[in-house]
Every structure is written in structure tokens, then in C-alpha cells.
N, C-alpha and C positions, 0 to 999 in steps of 0.2 A: 782861410781852413774852411773846408765845405761843413754846411749845415749838417749836424748829426740825423740819420736816416731813422726811419720809423722803428727798425729793431733794434737802433742803439737808444732811442729814447724809450722803447718797451724794457729792454733790459734794465735801465735804470729806474725807470718805475718800479720793477716787479723787486728790485732791492730796496728801493728807497720805503716802499708801503707793506714788505714784507710777503712777498709772493714767492720770491726764489730768491736762494743766496747761493753762492759759491760754496762747495763743500771745502771744509776744511781751510776758510779764507783767512785764517790767523797762521796758518804756517805755510800761504803762498798758493794754497788751492792744490788742487787735484783735477788732471785736464778734464774736462769734459763729464765731470761728476758734480750733481748739482742736488741741494736741499731745499725742500718746501717749507717756507715759513709759516707763519699763522693763516695769513690770507690764501696761500697757494695750496696749503692742504685742505681748508674749506673747499675751494673751488675743484680740486680735483677728487675730493672724495663725494661732491655733489654730482660729478660727470660719473664718476665709477657707480655712485646710486642709480643714477638715470639708465646707464646702461643696462646694469645687474635687473633692477624693474622692467626694462622692456625685454630682456630676453629670458629671466628667469620667472618673475612674480605674475607677471602679466601673462604668462604662455603655462600650458600643461603639457608639453611635449620636449620640455628642456630642464634637467638637472642643473643643479651647483655643486662644484669640486673644489676643492683647495689642496692642490697634490704639493709634496715638497719638491724644496728646491735642488736637493741631491739625491739623485738615482742611479740604480745600479748602471755600470761603464756600459756593459753589452747594451742598455736602449740606444745609446749615442751610436754605436758598432750596428746596431739595425736600421736605426733611422737614415742613417748613410751622412751623419756629422763628424764622425771620426773622419771618414775617408776624403767626404766631399763640400765640409761646410766651409768652404776656403776662399779668399781674397787673393788676384793676384798684386804681389807687392812691388816696387821700386824703391830703391836708395838713392838719392844723390851724394856722390862722393865728398861734393866740394861743401855742402852746407848742412850734411847729414841728417836732414830730414827726409820723411819717409811718404809716398803716395800709394793711392790705389792706382795700377797701371790702369784700369780701364774708365778712369776718372779722373786723367788729368787735363782735360778740357774743363775743368769746373774748379780746380785748384788754383792756390796763388804760390808763385816762386817767391820764397822767403827771401830771397836775394833783391828783387826787383817785382813789387806785390801786384804789377800792372801787366805782368807776363805770365803764363802758366809754366807750369816746373817741364824744364827741359828746354825753355825756348831761350832762356839765357845765355849771353857767349861763355860763360864760366860754368855752366850745369854740366854734371855729368851724370847720368843716371843710368843704374846697375839694369842688366837683363831683368825681367820680371820673373819670382818664384811665387810659389803658393803659399800664404799665410792661413793658418786655421784660425778661427776666430772664437773658440771655445777656450774659456778659462779654465786651467788646470789646476786640481790641488790635490791633497792627500787624505786620506781618510783612516784615522788611528797615529799611533806613535810613530812609525817608520815610514820614511817616504823612499819608497819602492816601486817599483811598475804594478804590484800586485794591488796596491792601494790607491791606485788614481781613481779619484773621481772628479765630474767636471759640474762646473755651475751652469745650471740651465740655460740653455739659448735663445730658447722658446718654452713658452707652457704647453704647446700642444700635445708633445709626447707623454704627459703626468695624466693626460685624458686617455689617450690611445692604451696606455697599458692598464688605466682603471676602467676600460669601457665593459667589461663583462662583469665586475664589481658594481657597477652603477647602475646597467641594467639588470641585472638578478634582484636587486636590494631595493630596486625603485619598482619594479615589475612594469615598467615602459615596454612600448612595444616599436618595432620601426614603423616609421620613420621616429625618432626621437635626437635630441641634441645633448649637448654636456658642454658647459660655460664654466669658464674660470677668468679669474683677476689675479694676476700675480705677477714677481718680478722676474725677469729675466736678463741674461748678462752676457756683452759680445764685446769681444776685445778689438772694435772698430780700429783700423788703420787710418781713417781721417772724420772724427767725429766732428762736430761743429754745429752750427748755426742755433748757438743757444741749449734748449731744452730741447729740439728736433731730434737730433741723432747723438747719443749718450753713452755710455759703456754700460750702465746701469739703467735700465728702463722698465717700465709696468706694461704688461700686456692686457687686453681684455678680448678672449677669445673664446669662439662657439664651434665646435665641432658637431654638424649634424650628420647623422648615421641614416642612411637610404637603400632602399632595395636596388640592387644591380638594374639600370638602366631608366632608375628614376632619377639619376643625379642632374642630367642637364636642367630636367623641369625644377629641381630644386634650388639648382645654381641661379637661374633666375629670378626665383621668387626671393631668393635673401639677396640678390642684387638691387632689386627694388626697396627691398625694407631696410637695407643700411644705408642707401641713399637718403629715403625720409627721415631717416633717425638724424642724420648729420643737421639736416634741413631742418628739423624741429628743433635743433639746438640753439636754432636764431643765425646761422651763418650764411651770408650773403649767396644765394642758388648762384648767380655769374661767376662766383670764384671757385665754384665747384665742378669736377668733370670726371669721367669716366678715361681710364687709359687701359687699353688690352694689351695683355703680353704678348709680341711676336712669338712665333716657336722659339726663337734662339734666345729669348728672355726667360722663358719658363722655367721653373726650378723643375731639378730632376722629377719631383713627384709628382707634378701637376698636368692635368690634361687640358685645364682652360685657367686663365686668371685674369682678373680684373683689380685695378687699384683706383680707389676714390682718391682723387687729387685736389689739393688746395692752391690756388695759388698766393704765395707767400711773396714779401719783398724780396726774397731770395731765389724766385722762380716757383714753378709748379711742383710740387712736392707729394708723395703718397701719404695719406695719414690713417688708409684701412684697406685691406687686401680681401677680396672675396674669393677664394679657390676649390676649383673642383680636384681632388686629389685623389680620385678614384679608389680602388681596395689597397692602393700602393702599401699605406702605413699600417695598416692592421694586418695583411698578407706577410709582409716581412716581420713583424712581431709574432706571428703566428709561427713562422718558419725559425725563426732564433731561438724560441722561447719553449718551443715543443707543446705550449699551450695553444688548446682549440680555441679558437677566437670566433668561431662561427655562428649565425643567428639561425635557430629552427623557426620557421614560419610554419606555424599551424594551420593556417587559411588555405595555404599553397602545398601543405606536404613537403617541404623542402628548405635545404640547409643551403646558407652562403655566407661569405664574407661580405659583409656591408660596406658599401662607396661612403665617400665622405666628402660633405662641403663645409667649406672652414670659412666662418667670418674672423678677421683679426684685425685690431684696431689697437694703437699705444694709446696709453692714456695723457702719458706726456706730452704725444703730438697733438693730440685733441685739445687738450689744455693749453698749447701752445696758440694753436688754430683758433680757437674762440676768443683768447688774449690779443692776437693781431687782429682778427676779425671785428674786435667790439672796439679798437683803440680807435679815436679821433680826436681832432683837435677843432675846435671852435673859436671865433669873435667874438666877444660878448661885451659891449660897452668898451672897446679900445684895448682890453684884455685877453691873452688866450686862455681859456677853458679847455682843461684835458679831461676826456671821458672815456671809461670802459662800457660802451653798452650792451652790456653783459644781458642774457636772457635771464629776466627774474629768478627763474626757478634754479640757475646754477650760480646766480649770485653770492659771494661768500659773505658777505652782508647784507641781510634784507631789508633791514631798517635802522636807521639811526636815529636816536632820541635826545632832543636838544634844548635844552633850558635856554629862552633867548638871550638872560641876564643870569646872573649868581645872584639874585636878590627877590625879594618880595614873594617868596613861598614858592616860584618856579622849579627850583632844584629840586624841591620835596617832590612837588608833583610831577615832576618831569623823572625822578629816580623811581616815584611808585608806578609809573608807567613801564619804565624799563625792566623793572621786576617783574611785573606780570607778563608780559612778553617775551621774555626771553626763555621760558620754558619751551615756547611753542615755535620761535622763530631765533634765526641768526641775528642777533641786535647787539647794536655798540652805542655805548652812552658817551656821550663829546661834550666837554662845559669849557672848552679851553679856545678865547680867542673869540673874532668879532663872530658873525654868525653867515657871513657871506663865505669867509676864511672855510667854516668847517662845512657850507656845502661845497665848496670846491674839493675839500680832501675826500669827503662821501663821493664825488662824481669820477674822481681818479680812481677809486675802488670799484667803481662799479654798483654802488648801494642804489636801488633803484628808488627808495622813498625815504625822505628825511621828515620825521615827527618834532615841529618845533613846539614847545609849551611857552605860550608868551603872557602879555599882561591881561588879557582878554578871557584865557584860559580857566581861570578861576573864577570867573563870572558865568559863563557861557558852557564850562565842561567840556571843550572843544579843544582840537591841537590843528596847527596850521600842517596840511601833508604836503610837501613839496617835491614834485617829480623829478627824476635826476634828466630824461630826455628831453622833456619841453621846457622844465624849468617852473609849469605852472605849478599855482598854488589852490588849494580847497579847505575849506573847514569840516570837520571830521570828529561827532563826537568820541569822548574819550571811551566809552562803553564800548564803541561800536569799530575802534580802531582794529582789535582780532580778527575780526570777521572781514573787515576791510582788505585786512592784509591776505587772507587766506584766501579771498577770492580772486585777488590780481598775482599771487604765487602760483597757482595750482598747474599752470602750462609749462 
């Protein structure tokens, strides 16, 4: 039997330690839909907060938005999603499985996993047909064509239709951006690879509105900024690269597009896209709605429809990326130590407070320290089992610091700080622990 790969081990760790669970698992689960457990929720929230800070709080030219998931169906007609948001689909008449016709070389035949769909002697693939990826539902009590609405397949359109509202209420001037984090839904034909490609996912998108002719310059600026953000997450720079979309790959709205790709165990895959969308979106919405979406440039005494540079990252994909990148196994004294070497700034637990033993007033001292720290940091208290096992549990979930209250602590008012990555230890005064953590968790 083959040894489990990195992804198998990571999926197991995520369930065992409370990062990610299969949705509706007690009913057998729902295909490619996942629930985030306590630690996964913290990790993804930390990633989203970091993105929001970089995009909105740290800049004076980007505003935040939280648009509704349900929108007027004409939005999706104007955007081109109703007519053009499709993938080519083929069915196998033998095994009844469905595949994307343009990704057969990436798929596995259910009858013989070592072969691709269509390669097995009994495979009978149909001719490709187009399949719309939008989830359709109905608004109101009657299911009829007049009440059709869609679950949004992207968050960008909510930004475009609110562009004028945000511009006027915030008193911004071109160039400026609108950022949003929110759920989107796509009825993927072949989802998979854990939380990488799912039918319900969360996007972190920013649309930057610029003067016509300035789009290429801002496109390059945002490419530099977005790659730097991923590297600052702590990702291995050797596993990051740019993929430029060839002309045949470009979406119908794009003048240019680059993907930031990461080398996963299952190959190089996109984790964020930077797109030059030109004026396609606002022009189409202006035409379809009859509402002027022009910007009046007082300095130039001119009106124009702004052009758009988009940055679009998946919160779930970035979460998976940092987990894969951080996962490692080490041999320590003849045993395997599993470590998530997460950037301390995004680690779900910043510090664990551990009494060495449950006697001699150590639990009371540890509890007092834990209660003091928990209002400022995401902390965890653990008094179960040998101290070595507790260290290993914390290593496995990426906790950068363990604070051990031992027999000497009552005498010198210090705790032993144990570092996740080096396993090195040092003594720190109890009254200095909060400042010690603050200095090391700021990046």
C-alpha cells in the first residue's frame, strides 16, 4: 500500500485538529462543500483581516463594501454571465461521470484511475455541450421565469453596480478602489483537491478605477503589490510564479491577465488573479441600466468611463496554500514531529499556556497567566498529558509559542517560552510575557 501523500496527511490533520470538516458529514457529506472548524475559522479570519488591512486600512485610496449575494438578474445578463459563463461538459455513458471537456488530461477515469477519461476501453464520452456554472434559484413564493435570481458567481459585479454610490458618498477621486470580501458560488463540474476548488467559496476582490490610458501602469503596480503580499504571508518564494494568460485564455472582458500560481503537491495552480478589465464592465452596466456611470474629472474638465484593474484572490485557496506551505515533518529523537510552520501573525493560536504538572500551585499560576493574555491574543490552555505530547500537539496546529509554568516559576516569577520552529527555550518574566508576544507577533 502506497504511503499517504502530503495532501492526504494534511486533510487528516485538518479534520483531527479542527481546521476543516466535510460539510454535512453525518449524512454522508456534500460534494466539495466544506465547513471550517475552530482553528480553520481563526486561520481564515486572520488571512482575511490581513488582506483587509493591506487593501483598505493601510491605504487612503480604497474603500470597503459588502454587497448582497442576490442581485437583479439583469446584472448577470449585462456582465455576460448568463450567456457566457459556461464550461464544456462531457458525460461518460458507461460510468455516468461528468468531466470538463477541456480538462480531460487532468481527470481520472472512475473505472481505472491510472487512465484519463476517454482512455479506458469501455469509455463512451458524449460530444461536449456548454454548461452554465451559475446556481439558479427563485425569489418569492412562485417558481417562474420572472422570479429567477442567481447566487453570485463572483463578488466583482456588486462592486461595479455600487461604484457610483461609493464614489459619491466617500468623496473619492479617480484613481481609487473598492474592496470586498464575500461568498460566491459556482456549480463546478469537477471540483476537488480539498478546499482548493469548491462550489461555495470566499473571494477577496479589489477593483481599482483609473483614468483611461493609465490602466497599464496601475496593472503593473498591482502585480508587484500582490506578489509581495503573498510573500509576506511567509510563502516560499520558490513555489510562487506568474502565469500570463495567452490571448486564447483571456476572459471576454480582459485586456491582460496574470495569475499568481503556487506549486501544490497536485501541480502549479492559481491562487490570485490580476486583471486589466478595461472599461468593459462599467460600459456594459451603463448601457443595460440606462444609468450614467461616467466620472467627471474636474482637473481635465472631461467626462469618461473609468477603466478597471482587478485583483482577485480566494480566501479558501490562500488558506490551503499557507497550510501546504507550512506543513513539514521532522525526525526528532527517533520520532516524527509534524509542524505547521505558519507565519505567527496568521497562526490560529498565538500561544499555549501549559502547567508542567497539575500540582504545587502551577495550574493556578498558569490559569492566571492565561486569563491575562487571552484578552489580547488567541491563546490556548492545555494541562492534559505529558509536556512533550502537549508541545507536539501545539506544533501540529502551528502555535508559535508555548509558555510553561514549572516548579521554578513561583520562585523567579518567570515562565519557559518554547519556540515552535527551533524548539529552543528561554526564560521570560511573567509580567513581560505580553510585551514579548506583542513584539514577535506584529509581522
